[in-house]
C-alpha distance (Angstrom), angle and dihedral (degrees) to the residues before:
residue distance angle dihedral
M1 . . .
L2 3.80 . .
D3 3.80 91.6 .
K4 3.79 90.6 79.1
L5 3.81 90.9 63.6
P6 3.80 124.4 83.5
A7 3.81 112.1 -96.5
S8 3.81 94.6 -108.5
V9 3.81 92.4 51.6
R10 3.81 91.9 44.0
H11 3.80 91.3 53.2
F12 3.80 91.1 46.8
V13 3.83 89.7 53.2
I14 3.81 90.9 49.3
L15 3.81 89.8 49.6
G16 3.80 89.1 48.9
M17 3.81 90.8 53.3
G18 3.79 90.2 57.3
W19 3.79 91.2 46.7
V20 3.81 92.1 51.5
V21 3.81 92.5 49.3
S22 3.81 91.7 46.6
N23 3.79 92.4 50.9
G24 3.78 90.9 43.5
T25 3.78 91.6 56.2
N26 3.80 89.5 52.3
W27 3.81 89.6 57.4
V28 3.80 93.5 51.8
T29 3.79 99.2 81.1
G30 3.81 93.9 -174.7
L31 3.82 90.7 70.2
H32 3.83 93.5 62.3
L33 3.81 93.0 -153.2
D34 3.77 123.2 164.1
P35 3.84 117.1 -137.7
A36 3.82 93.6 -94.3
Q37 3.80 92.0 52.5
A38 3.80 91.1 46.3
S39 3.80 89.9 52.4
A40 3.79 91.0 49.5
A41 3.80 89.6 50.2
G42 3.81 89.8 52.0
V43 3.78 91.8 52.1
G44 3.80 93.0 44.2
V45 3.78 96.5 48.1
S46 3.80 92.0 45.1
A47 3.80 91.3 51.0
L48 3.79 92.4 48.3
V49 3.81 91.7 48.8
L50 3.80 90.9 50.7
I51 3.81 92.8 46.9
F52 3.81 100.5 43.2
T53 3.81 101.7 36.5
P54 3.80 129.4 59.0
L55 3.82 90.5 -119.1
T56 3.80 88.2 125.5
K57 3.79 129.2 12.7
Q58 3.79 95.7 -151.0
Y59 3.81 93.1 86.4
G60 3.77 137.8 -3.2
V61 3.79 125.8 32.5
G62 3.80 97.8 -10.4
A63 3.81 97.2 42.9
P64 3.77 119.7 118.6
K65 3.79 116.6 -112.4
P66 3.81 112.2 -92.1
T67 3.79 115.7 -109.6
V68 3.77 118.2 -132.0
């Protein structure tokens, strides 16, 4: 899905995903996260989404097998 976008736009969208998750965790008061922990959660969730979903085929589930 993201592979159809130019690299700069694709990376901006990936950065935006982390930002949205980080801000979302700040709104959930039951988590009691400080800003650094919320940022780490944004990075972690974004990385897991990119690895375990076929959102992009450059790495993760949809990536081609590396050649040796």
